[in-house]
C-alpha positions in Angstrom: -7.0 -22.7 -10.1 -7.8 -20.5 -7.1 -8.8 -17.0 -7.9 -7.1 -14.3 -5.8 -8.6 -11.2 -7.5 -10.4 -10.1 -4.4 -7.4 -10.5 -2.2 -5.2 -8.7 -4.7 -7.6 -5.7 -4.7 -8.0 -5.7 -0.9 -4.5 -6.4 0.4 -1.7 -6.3 -2.0 1.0 -7.0 0.6 -0.6 -10.4 1.6 -1.4 -11.2 -2.1 2.3 -10.6 -3.0 3.5 -12.8 -0.1 1.2 -15.6 -1.2 2.2 -15.2 -4.8 5.9 -15.4 -3.9 5.2 -18.5 -1.8 3.6 -20.2 -4.8 6.6 -19.3 -6.9 8.9 -20.7 -4.2 7.0 -24.0 -4.1 7.1 -24.2 -7.9 10.8 -23.5 -8.1 12.1 -25.6 -5.2 12.4 -29.3 -4.6 10.5 -29.9 -1.3 12.1 -32.7 0.7 11.0 -31.9 4.2 9.5 -35.2 5.3 6.6 -33.6 7.1 5.5 -31.5 4.2 3.3 -32.2 1.1 1.1 -30.6 -1.4 -2.7 -30.7 -1.2 -5.0 -31.1 -4.1 -6.8 -28.0 -5.4 -10.0 -29.6 -4.2 -8.7 -29.6 -0.6 -7.5 -26.0 -1.0 -11.0 -24.9 -2.2 -12.7 -26.6 0.7 -10.4 -24.8 3.1 -11.0 -21.4 1.5 -14.8 -21.8 1.4 -17.9 -20.2 3.1 -17.5 -22.7 5.9 -14.9 -20.5 7.5 -17.7 -18.2 8.6 -19.5 -20.7 10.8 -19.0 -21.2 14.5 -19.9 -24.7 15.5 -19.0 -25.5 19.1 -19.9 -29.0 20.0 -20.5 -32.0 17.7 -22.9 -32.8 14.8 -26.5 -32.8 16.1 -25.4 -31.4 19.4 -24.1 -27.9 18.7 -24.2 -24.8 20.9 -25.1 -22.6 18.0 -28.0 -22.8 15.5 -27.4 -22.9 11.7 -25.1 -25.8 11.8 -27.0 -28.2 9.5 -24.4 -28.0 6.7 -21.3 -28.1 8.8 -22.8 -31.1 10.5 -23.0 -32.8 7.2 -19.3 -32.0 6.5 -18.1 -33.2 9.9 -20.1 -36.4 9.7 -18.7 -37.2 6.3 -15.2 -36.6 7.6 -15.7 -38.9 10.5 -17.4 -41.6 8.5 -14.7 -41.6 5.8 -11.9 -41.6 8.3 -13.4 -44.6 10.2 -13.8 -46.4 6.9 -10.2 -45.6 5.8 -8.6 -47.1 8.9 -11.2 -49.5 10.1 -11.7 -47.5 13.3 -14.5 -47.6 15.8 -14.6 -43.8 16.5 -13.0 -40.7 15.0 -12.6 -37.1 16.1 -11.6 -34.7 13.4 -11.6 -31.5 15.3 -8.0 -31.2 16.7 -6.3 -28.2 15.2 -3.0 -30.0 15.1 -1.3 -33.3 15.8 0.1 -32.0 19.1 -3.4 -31.0 20.2 -4.7 -34.5 19.2 -2.0 -35.9 21.5 -2.9 -33.5 24.3 -6.6 -34.6 24.0 -5.6 -38.2 24.6 -3.6 -37.2 27.7 -6.6 -35.3 29.0 -8.9 -38.2 28.3 -6.9 -40.9 30.0 -4.4 -39.5 32.5 -4.5 -37.8 35.9 -1.8 -35.5 37.2 1.2 -37.4 38.3 0.6 -40.5 36.2 3.6 -42.3 34.7 4.0 -42.1 30.9 6.6 -43.9 28.8 7.6 -42.6 25.4 10.5 -42.5 22.9 13.0 -39.9 23.7 13.4 -36.8 21.6 17.0 -37.7 20.9 16.0 -41.1 19.5 13.4 -39.7 17.1 10.3 -39.1 19.3 8.2 -35.9 19.0 8.3 -33.0 21.3 4.6 -33.5 22.1 5.4 -37.0 23.4 6.1 -35.8 27.0 9.6 -34.4 26.0 11.2 -32.4 28.8 10.6 -29.3 26.7 6.8 -29.8 26.7 4.2 -28.6 29.2 3.0 -32.1 29.7 6.2 -33.2 31.3 5.4 -30.8 34.1 2.0 -32.5 34.7 2.9 -36.2 34.3 5.9 -38.3 35.3 7.8 -38.8 32.1 10.0 -41.9 31.4 11.8 -42.5 28.1 13.1 -45.3 26.0 15.9 -44.9 23.4 16.8 -46.8 20.3 19.6 -49.4 20.5 22.9 -47.6 20.7 24.5 -49.9 18.1 21.8 -50.4 15.5 19.6 -47.3 16.2 16.6 -49.6 16.0 13.8 -49.8 18.5 14.7 -52.3 21.2 11.4 -53.9 22.3 13.0 -56.0 25.0 14.5 -52.9 26.6 11.2 -51.1 26.4 9.5 -53.9 28.3 12.3 -53.8 30.9 11.8 -50.0 31.4 8.0 -50.4 31.4 8.2 -53.1 34.1 10.2 -50.8 36.2 8.2 -47.6 35.9 4.7 -49.1 35.4 3.3 -46.5 33.1 -0.4 -45.6 32.8 0.2 -44.8 29.1 2.8 -46.0 26.6 3.4 -43.7 23.5 4.9 -44.9 20.3 5.3 -43.2 16.9 8.2 -41.0 15.8 9.2 -37.8 14.1 12.5 -39.1 12.7 12.5 -42.9 12.7 13.1 -44.4 9.3 12.1 -48.0 10.1 8.8 -49.8 10.5 7.3 -49.9 14.0 5.8 -53.1 15.3 2.6 -52.0 17.0 1.6 -55.6 17.9 4.8 -55.8 20.1 3.9 -52.5 21.7 0.5 -53.9 22.5 2.0 -56.9 24.1 4.3 -54.7 26.2 1.4 -52.5 27.3 -0.7 -55.6 28.3 2.2 -57.0 30.4 2.3 -53.9 32.5 -1.3 -53.0 32.4 -0.8 -49.8 30.4 -2.9 -48.0 27.8 -1.3 -47.6 24.3 -1.3 -44.5 22.2 0.2 -44.5 18.7 1.1 -41.2 17.0 1.2 -42.2 13.3 1.5 -38.6 12.1 4.3 -39.4 9.6 3.2 -42.7 8.3 -0.7 -42.3 8.3 -0.7 -42.3 4.5 1.4 -45.5 4.3 -0.9 -47.2 6.8 -4.0 -46.1 4.9 -2.6 -47.7 1.7 -1.8 -50.9 3.5 2.0 -50.4 3.3 2.7 -50.3 7.0 1.3 -52.3 9.9 -1.9 -50.5 11.1 -1.9 -49.5 14.8 -5.7 -49.4 14.9 -6.2 -53.0 15.9 -3.6 -52.7 18.7 -3.8 -49.2 20.1 -6.4 -47.7 22.5 -5.8 -44.3 20.8 -4.3 -43.4 17.4 -3.4 -39.8 16.6 -2.1 -38.3 13.4 -1.8 -35.2 11.3 -3.8 -34.8 8.1 -0.9 -33.3 6.1 2.4 -35.1 5.7 1.8 -38.4 3.9 -2.0 -37.9 4.1 -1.7 -35.0 1.7 -4.5 -33.0 3.3 -4.8 -29.8 5.2 -2.7 -29.0 8.2 -4.6 -30.4 11.2 -5.0 -33.4 13.5 -7.3 -36.3 14.1 -7.9 -39.0 16.7 -9.1 -42.6 16.3 -10.1 -44.7 19.3 -12.1 -47.6 20.6 -15.8 -47.0 21.2 -15.3 -47.2 25.0 -13.1 -44.1 24.8 -15.3 -42.1 22.4 -17.1 -39.9 24.9 -13.9 -39.1 26.9 -12.0 -38.3 23.7 -14.7 -36.0 22.4 -15.1 -34.3 25.7 -11.3 -33.8 26.0 -11.2 -32.1 22.6 -14.3 -30.0 23.3 -14.8 -28.4 25.7 -11.7 -29.3 27.8 -9.1 -28.3 25.2 -10.6 -26.4 22.3 -13.5 -24.1 21.5 -15.1 -23.9 18.1 -13.7 -26.4 15.5 -12.4 -25.1 12.1 -15.1 -26.5 9.9 -13.5 -25.2 6.7 -10.4 -27.2 7.6 -12.5 -30.2 8.5 -14.0 -30.0 5.1 -10.5 -30.1 3.7 -9.9 -33.2 5.8 -13.0 -34.8 4.5 -11.9 -34.3 0.9 -8.4 -35.7 1.7 -10.0 -38.8 3.3 -12.1 -39.4 0.2 -8.9 -39.1 -1.9 -7.1 -41.5 0.4 -9.8 -44.2 -0.3 -8.9 -44.3 -4.0 -6.5 -46.7 -5.8 -4.6 -43.7 -7.1 -3.7 -42.8 -3.5 -2.4 -46.4 -2.9 -0.3 -46.1 -6.1 1.0 -42.8 -4.9 2.1 -44.2 -1.5 3.8 -47.1 -3.3 5.9 -44.6 -5.2 6.6 -42.6 -2.1 8.3 -45.8 -0.7 10.1 -46.6 -3.9 11.5 -43.1 -4.1 12.6 -43.2 -0.5 14.4 -46.5 -1.0 16.2 -45.2 -4.1 17.1 -42.0 -2.2 18.6 -44.1 0.6 20.4 -46.5 -1.7 21.8 -43.8 -3.8 23.1 -41.8 -0.8 24.8 -44.9 0.6 26.4 -45.7 -2.7 27.8 -42.1 -2.7 29.3 -42.7 0.7 26.8 -41.0 2.9 26.0 -42.5 6.3 22.3 -43.1 7.1 20.8 -43.8 10.5 19.9 -47.5 10.5 21.5 -47.9 7.1 18.3 -47.2 5.1 14.6 -46.8 5.3 11.3 -48.7 5.4 9.1 -45.7 5.0 9.0 -42.2 3.5 12.1 -40.7 5.2 15.8 -41.0 5.5 18.0 -39.5 8.3 21.5 -38.5 7.4 24.2 -38.8 10.0 26.8 -36.1 9.3 29.1 -36.7 12.3 31.9 -38.1 10.2 31.5 -35.4 7.4 32.7 -32.3 9.2 29.5 -30.3 8.7 26.4 -29.8 10.7 22.8 -30.3 9.8 22.1 -26.6 9.9 25.0 -25.9 7.5 23.8 -28.5 5.1 20.2 -27.5 5.2 21.1 -23.8 4.5 23.4 -24.8 1.7 20.8 -27.0 0.0 18.2 -24.3 0.4 20.4 -22.0 -1.6 20.5 -24.5 -4.4 16.7 -25.0 -4.3 16.4 -28.2 -2.3 14.4 -27.7 0.9 15.2 -30.0 3.8 15.6 -29.7 7.6 18.3 -30.1 10.1 17.6 -32.9 12.6 19.2 -34.5 15.6 20.4 -38.1 15.2 20.3 -40.7 18.0 22.7 -39.8 20.8 23.5 -36.5 19.2 25.6 -34.2 21.4 25.3 -31.2 19.2 23.1 -28.3 20.1 19.5 -28.8 18.9 19.7 -25.5 17.0 22.6 -27.0 14.9 22.3 -30.8 15.0 24.4 -33.5 13.4 21.8 -34.8 11.0 19.6 -33.9 8.1 16.1 -35.4 7.5 14.8 -36.0 4.0 11.5 -37.2 2.8 9.8 -38.2 -0.5 6.0 -37.4 0.0 6.1 -33.9 -1.6 8.3 -34.8 -4.6 6.3 -37.9 -5.3 3.1 -35.8 -5.3 4.8 -33.6 -7.8 5.6 -36.7 -10.0 9.2 -37.4 -9.4 10.3 -40.9 -10.2 13.4 -43.0 -9.2 15.7 -41.5 -11.8 14.8 -38.0 -10.7 15.5 -39.0 -7.1 19.0 -40.3 -8.1 19.8 -36.9 -9.5 18.8 -35.2 -6.3 20.8 -37.8 -4.3 23.9 -37.1 -6.3 23.7 -33.4 -5.7 23.2 -33.8 -1.9 26.1 -36.3 -1.7 28.4 -34.0 -3.6 27.5 -31.0 -1.5 28.3 -33.0 1.6 31.6 -34.1 0.2 32.4 -30.4 -0.6 31.6 -29.7 3.0 29.1 -27.1 1.8 32.0 -25.1 0.1 30.6 -25.6 -3.4 32.7 -24.5 -6.4 30.9 -21.8 -8.4 30.6 -23.9 -11.6 29.1 -26.8 -9.6 26.7 -24.4 -7.8 25.4 -23.2 -11.2 25.1 -26.8 -12.4 23.1 -27.8 -9.4 20.8 -24.9 -9.7 20.1 -25.8 -13.3 19.3 -29.4 -12.5 16.9 -28.3 -9.8 15.3 -25.8 -12.2 15.0 -28.5 -15.0 13.3 -30.9 -12.6 10.9 -28.3 -11.4 10.0 -27.4 -15.0 9.6 -31.1 -15.8 7.1 -31.5 -13.0 5.1 -28.2 -12.7 3.2 -28.0 -9.4 0.7 -25.2 -9.7 0.1 -23.2 -12.9 
């Protein structure tokens, strides 16, 4: 276990905040779909001596001397990542998924180019040229929505929009889409209109690595993702691309977007990539999906409406528009019980984004902890009852729910 003796002696306030966060993670059921728990090995790499080294540039081509060891670390991270996904080139320096996306834009777009992406309202990410992003002021943004009846991606409609706007780049990948995405179909659409294709697989990267979701690597010119979420590594980003784009991607990351890379975080990424190459990781991802399907099925059995009626991946999206409560109300109520989730817009949501009509739930973190299907059913029952109570939980039920959460957390201890 990590030793915080020096921190405790140096800065008691920060030590106490970290200690309380450890206690919170141990005592709460984490169901935010974009969160997970790293191994202690990943944590140790991130808290290592590598944090002291400035390393602008790339292995064997740095602007500073003394980079022989960080070169080894970054080379290992890149090699392991290419092996994991069968990619031609990898850049592991982006500080986040959003910055990985930005690097792709810098590498392949010019000011005023047309870009087609999933709308924020249909489950796309804010960094995919949403109107709230800085990129939407630089490029001409066009959007596709999910089908208004099924809430599924409508590939024919995307082709129609692409034929009209003739995008230089098509972006796919989502922040709140519970179904599998057909990257082969997106490649076909891109080829028909002469567009480049970028896939942001931030949420599903772990599933792809385990062979449980179609890989975008054979079809996309660029693949970006975060190294946390289903990858179970440190918070950060990465980019995969074809060899022909390697130099432009690397130049876009440094020097055009970032300065010195965080080599201690890259070390954590390298460790998580090695972990992802194991059979244990594949079995973990299989359980993530099993738990997500049980969560979806149980919620539906309990009368809860889910966007698309289920899930193919690690997350479910609850549609609360018929339940008389908002996503913000439900998230706060569950938080008081000890179940951590996040409010989320649902397709064609007219509610304010600070409130929302939905709730997003995910199973990566609870699966890392060891939760199995029967445990997920207990959680699902609590969430369903809270919704039926419209967040006005009777005191005896509140006490009961808190006890169930506590028992599950004790059953699957996280960090001792």
